[in-house]
C-alpha positions as semicolon CSV with decimal commas, in nm:
position;residue;x (nm);y (nm);z (nm)
1;M;-0,025;0,022;0,000
2;S;0,157;0,377;-0,122
3;K;0,075;0,681;0,111
4;E;0,032;0,902;-0,212
5;I;-0,086;1,269;-0,119
6;K;-0,377;1,363;-0,341
7;K;-0,410;1,709;-0,410
8;V;-0,758;1,841;-0,349
9;G;-0,884;2,168;-0,544
10;R;-0,839;2,332;-0,818
11;P;-0,512;2,318;-1,022
12;T;-0,334;2,704;-1,031
13;N;-0,206;2,803;-1,326
14;P;0,167;2,979;-1,222
15;K;0,147;3,169;-1,549
16;S;-0,137;3,393;-1,412
17;K;-0,116;3,721;-1,302
18;R;-0,227;3,663;-0,968
19;Q;-0,009;3,384;-0,938
20;I;0,296;3,596;-1,028
21;K;0,178;3,837;-0,841
22;L;0,229;3,629;-0,512
23;T;0,508;3,493;-0,585
24;E;0,664;3,894;-0,655
25;R;0,547;3,933;-0,313
26;E;0,697;3,618;-0,145
27;Q;0,991;3,731;-0,297
28;K;0,999;4,078;-0,151
29;R;0,902;3,917;0,161
30;E;1,194;3,700;0,187
31;A;1,444;3,985;0,122
32;G;1,299;4,207;0,345
33;L;1,191;4,465;0,113
34;L;0,790;4,452;0,113
35;K;0,664;4,739;0,243
36;R;0,327;4,749;0,408
37;G;0,079;5,046;0,544
38;R;0,130;5,403;0,506
39;P;0,454;5,530;0,538
40;S;0,493;5,761;0,851
41;V;0,596;6,160;0,817
42;E;0,905;6,211;0,984
43;G;0,838;6,559;1,248
44;S;0,469;6,515;1,239
45;K;0,310;6,573;1,541
46;R;0,215;6,213;1,598
47;Q;0,547;6,099;1,545
48;Q;0,681;6,377;1,799
49;V;0,399;6,223;2,071
50;M;0,531;5,875;1,991
51;A;0,886;5,996;2,027
52;A;0,834;6,173;2,391
53;R;0,650;5,871;2,526
54;E;0,926;5,649;2,415
55;A;1,179;5,874;2,573
56;K;0,981;5,848;2,874
57;R;0,976;5,484;2,873
58;A;1,348;5,490;2,878
59;A;1,427;5,745;3,174
60;G;1,193;5,507;3,343
61;I;0,884;5,734;3,386
62;E;0,517;5,552;3,389
63;V;0,374;5,622;3,108
64;K;-0,034;5,606;3,141
65;R;-0,274;5,538;2,891
66;G;-0,645;5,653;2,806
67;R;-0,796;5,928;2,978
68;P;-0,820;5,970;3,346
69;K;-1,039;5,786;3,582
70;Q;-1,278;6,011;3,712
71;V;-1,274;6,114;4,147
72;K;-1,626;6,072;4,215
73;V;-1,690;6,278;4,559
74;E;-2,003;6,149;4,795
75;A;-2,199;6,446;4,912
76;T;-2,253;6,433;5,304
77;T;-2,551;6,520;5,466
78;E;-2,415;6,860;5,593
79;E;-2,284;6,975;5,180
80;A;-2,612;6,884;5,090
81;K;-2,840;7,108;5,289
């Protein structure tokens, strides 16, 4: 009894535009040349904020995230009068 693996699904055409694009993308990924996403702009407000945050982390300062928690003060009976 031989253990042959039968390929399932549609056969791929290696000369199709999609397959060529996928192989080029894979080659770029292996070479480290695949660029994804929107490029960052040096000197933008967002980059300055991120650099300042990273500098604080490097200095050992605690960096808090999000909106500060609202402190609720319970009214006493004398203040309510």
